[in-house]
C-alpha positions in Angstrom: 156.9 -67.1 144.8 155.7 -70.9 145.2 152.7 -70.3 147.6 151.7 -67.4 145.2 151.8 -69.6 142.4 149.7 -72.4 144.3 147.1 -69.7 145.1 146.9 -69.0 141.7 146.2 -72.6 140.6 143.5 -73.2 143.4 141.1 -70.2 143.2 139.4 -71.4 139.8 136.1 -71.0 141.2 136.4 -67.5 143.0 133.5 -65.3 142.3 131.4 -68.1 140.6 129.9 -70.4 143.5 129.4 -73.8 142.3 125.7 -73.6 143.9 123.9 -70.7 142.8 122.6 -68.3 145.5 118.8 -67.9 145.8 117.4 -64.9 143.9 116.6 -62.9 146.8 118.9 -64.8 160.0 120.2 -61.4 159.2 117.0 -59.6 160.3 114.1 -60.4 158.2 116.4 -62.6 155.8 115.9 -65.9 154.4 117.9 -69.3 154.8 120.4 -69.2 151.8 120.5 -72.0 149.9 123.5 -74.7 151.4 126.9 -73.4 150.2 126.0 -70.9 147.9 128.1 -68.4 149.6 131.3 -70.6 149.8 133.7 -67.8 151.1 131.7 -67.1 154.1 133.2 -68.6 157.3 132.2 -68.8 160.9 134.6 -67.4 163.2 134.3 -68.9 166.5 135.4 -68.5 170.0 136.2 -71.2 172.8 134.1 -70.5 176.1 134.7 -72.8 178.7 134.5 -76.2 176.4 132.1 -75.0 173.9 133.0 -73.2 170.5 130.5 -70.2 170.0 129.7 -68.3 166.8 130.8 -64.9 167.1 131.3 -63.3 163.8 131.6 -64.1 160.0 134.4 -63.5 157.7 135.6 -64.2 154.0 138.1 -66.5 152.8 140.1 -64.4 150.6 143.1 -66.6 150.0 143.5 -70.5 151.0 145.3 -69.5 154.0 143.8 -65.7 154.8 140.2 -64.8 156.1 139.1 -61.1 156.2 136.7 -60.0 158.8 136.1 -57.0 161.2 138.6 -55.7 163.6 136.0 -55.4 166.4 135.7 -58.9 166.1 139.3 -59.6 167.4 140.1 -60.0 171.1 143.4 -61.3 171.6 142.4 -62.8 175.1 140.4 -65.0 173.0 141.1 -68.4 171.5 139.5 -68.7 168.2 138.9 -71.1 165.0 137.6 -70.3 161.7 135.2 -72.7 160.3 135.3 -72.9 156.6 132.6 -74.8 154.3 130.0 -74.2 157.0 126.1 -73.8 156.3 124.4 -74.9 159.7 126.1 -74.2 162.6 124.4 -77.3 164.9 124.9 -79.8 162.4 128.1 -82.0 161.4 128.5 -81.1 157.4 130.8 -83.1 155.2 133.1 -80.7 153.5 133.5 -78.4 156.6 136.6 -77.8 158.2 137.7 -75.9 161.4 141.4 -74.3 161.2 143.2 -72.7 163.9 144.7 -69.0 163.2 148.2 -68.7 163.2 148.2 -64.8 163.4 145.5 -62.2 164.1 146.2 -59.0 162.4 143.8 -55.9 163.4 144.3 -52.6 161.2 146.6 -50.1 163.2 144.3 -47.4 162.9 141.1 -49.2 164.3 139.5 -47.4 167.0 137.6 -49.9 169.1 135.7 -47.0 171.1 134.1 -45.5 167.8 133.8 -47.9 164.8 132.3 -44.9 162.9 136.0 -43.6 162.5 136.4 -46.6 160.2 139.2 -48.9 159.8 137.2 -51.9 160.9 139.2 -54.5 159.3 141.3 -57.4 160.3 143.0 -60.4 158.5 143.3 -63.6 160.2 146.2 -65.8 158.9 145.5 -69.6 159.1 147.7 -72.3 160.2 147.2 -74.3 157.1 146.1 -73.8 153.7 142.7 -75.3 152.9 141.6 -77.0 150.2 139.1 -75.4 147.8 136.0 -77.2 146.7 132.2 -76.9 146.1 131.6 -75.9 149.6 134.9 -73.7 150.2 135.6 -71.1 147.5 137.5 -67.6 147.9 135.9 -64.5 147.8 136.9 -61.7 145.3 137.9 -58.4 146.2 136.5 -55.4 144.2 139.5 -53.2 142.0 140.5 -50.3 144.6 138.7 -47.0 145.1 135.4 -48.9 143.7 132.4 -47.1 144.5 129.0 -48.6 143.8 125.9 -46.7 142.9 122.9 -45.6 145.0 120.5 -48.7 144.9 122.8 -51.3 143.8 121.6 -54.5 144.8 123.7 -56.7 147.1 123.3 -59.4 149.4 124.5 -59.6 153.3 125.1 -63.1 154.8 125.7 -64.4 158.1 124.4 -66.2 161.1 123.6 -63.2 163.0 120.7 -62.5 165.2 117.3 -63.0 163.4 115.9 -60.1 165.4 117.0 -57.1 167.8 117.9 -59.1 170.8 117.1 -62.6 169.4 118.6 -65.8 169.2 121.4 -66.1 166.4 120.6 -68.0 163.3 121.4 -72.0 163.1 121.5 -71.6 159.4 123.4 -69.2 157.3 120.8 -66.5 156.2 121.0 -64.0 153.3 119.2 -60.8 152.5 119.0 -58.5 149.6 120.3 -55.0 150.9 120.7 -52.4 148.3 123.6 -49.9 148.8 122.9 -46.5 150.1 124.9 -43.9 148.4 127.4 -41.6 150.9 125.3 -38.2 149.9 122.3 -39.9 151.0 123.6 -41.7 154.2 125.4 -38.9 155.4 122.1 -36.6 155.2 121.3 -35.5 159.1 118.3 -37.9 159.6 120.3 -40.9 158.1 123.8 -41.5 159.7 124.8 -37.7 159.3 128.4 -36.4 158.8 130.2 -39.1 161.3 130.1 -41.5 158.5 133.5 -41.7 156.9 134.2 -42.0 153.1 135.8 -45.4 153.9 132.5 -47.0 155.1 129.5 -48.1 153.0 126.0 -48.3 153.7 123.4 -50.7 152.5 119.5 -51.4 153.9 117.7 -48.7 155.9 114.3 -49.6 155.0 113.4 -50.5 158.5 112.6 -54.3 157.4 116.2 -55.7 156.6 119.4 -55.3 158.3 122.4 -56.8 159.8 122.7 -57.7 163.5 124.9 -59.0 166.4 126.8 -62.0 164.8 126.7 -60.9 161.2 129.6 -58.8 162.1 132.7 -59.2 159.8 130.8 -61.3 157.3 130.6 -60.0 153.8 128.2 -57.4 151.6 128.1 -59.7 148.4 127.5 -57.6 145.2 127.6 -59.1 141.3 129.4 -57.0 139.1 128.8 -56.2 135.5 130.8 -59.4 134.2 128.7 -61.7 136.5 131.3 -62.2 139.5 130.5 -61.7 143.1 132.8 -59.5 144.9 132.8 -58.8 148.7 132.4 -55.1 148.9 131.7 -54.7 152.5 132.5 -56.0 155.9 129.8 -55.7 158.3 131.0 -53.3 160.9 127.9 -51.8 162.9 124.1 -50.8 163.2 122.2 -48.2 165.0 121.9 -48.5 168.9 118.1 -48.1 168.3 117.9 -51.7 166.5 119.2 -53.8 164.0 116.6 -52.9 161.3 116.2 -49.2 162.1 114.4 -47.0 159.4 117.1 -44.7 157.6 119.7 -46.3 160.0 121.1 -48.7 157.4 123.7 -51.1 158.1 127.4 -50.0 158.1 130.1 -51.8 156.5 133.9 -51.3 155.9 134.4 -50.3 152.2 136.8 -53.0 151.0 137.9 -51.3 148.1 139.3 -48.5 150.1 142.1 -51.3 151.9 143.1 -53.1 149.0 146.7 -51.7 149.5 146.5 -52.5 153.3 145.2 -56.2 152.6 148.1 -56.7 149.8 150.7 -55.5 152.3 149.7 -57.5 155.4 149.4 -60.7 153.1 152.4 -59.9 151.1 150.5 -60.9 148.0 148.0 -59.1 145.8 144.7 -60.4 147.4 142.5 -61.9 144.3 140.8 -59.8 142.3 138.5 -61.8 140.0 137.9 -61.0 136.4 135.2 -62.7 133.9 136.8 -66.2 134.1 134.5 -69.2 134.0 134.7 -72.0 136.6 137.1 -74.6 135.9 139.6 -72.4 134.2 142.6 -70.8 136.2 142.9 -66.9 137.1 
């Protein structure tokens, strides 16, 4: 009960970034405004003596991170970097935290991500302090389905082109939602796409890519609160920005109960609160 009360006090700014995001490398994205997506984390693994970015994720409680199941390999040593913007620079307010526990959805199939359940939770070894550069991501209400062309933003440090280098600075790109009826058409993703998945993009210009996995699809609700509606899951083998093959995300609103069960608390559902007030 004490830890739940502490979280309630600390998450006053969730869904309202202290620094407003830019109105528009993720492939063909733009540099995000520094720290305008303060729930975005960098998941890094240790190779030899060097830490390397592998996936994104979202801070959903002061000691829990939500990412993609396919980002987790129990043979690797990981750290979670919060408050990060530029991966190659030392930044005030950023902090690397070791995981205490890695929990992959029990029904995730690592051979075929289109089966869904590409979601994992990382319990941090310590609570992080919220600030202007570190905030919690809000989860949408269970079962929420966004309409076709709903404007959302993908964010991440993934490759800036198919087969290209990862980005140093956090990238963002506008990626409208593609509804399930459209995305399951034969010339799109077809019937392999499960209802627990969410499509966005598909214009052949903008798309997620390697290194964006696990990161958020951010969508502002009618009350002006940013919510994490998707966890970046996979793209087409034809390329990261292939036409009619939108980036596919795990639909967060299909996993509220699982997230609540693992964290043993109700993950934060944001309302139209104002910055500076408690939820």
